[in-house]
ZAFIFI-523176 format. One record per residue (C-alpha): residue in one letter; x, y, z. Coordinates in steps of 0.5 Angstrom, whole numbers, plus 500, padded with zeros to 3 digits. Layout:
<atoms>
AXYZ
...
</atoms>
This chain:
<atoms>
M191552063
E186549068
K191543069
R196548070
T193552075
T191546079
L198544079
W200551082
R195550087
K198543089
L205546089
K203552094
K200547098
L206543098
K210549100
S206550106
K207543108
G215545108
K216540102
T222540099
V224542092
E225535089
C218533091
Y215539087
I220536081
L217529082
I210532081
L211536075
E215530072
K208526073
H204531071
L207533065
N210526063
Y216529062
V223529065
L225536068
E233535068
P234542066
V229544071
R233540076
T239543075
Y237550075
I233549081
R240547084
T243553083
Q236557085
P234554091
N229559093
T225558088
I218554088
V219551081
G225553077
V221556071
P215560072
V209555071
S205561067
S211561062
G210556056
S217553057
L214547060
H211544054
</atoms>
């Protein structure tokens, strides 16, 4: 849980700096050690979301 909140804070910081969604995904992949291709696809269809899925949901395991 702690890891997740840190990640979320990082993402929020990036958002305030105006970074792109691709940056978020790269960080998520690094953080989770997992390629988030389905998330990438989802984000491309939902351009206004920070991350394609809510970080608090269990779907990122």
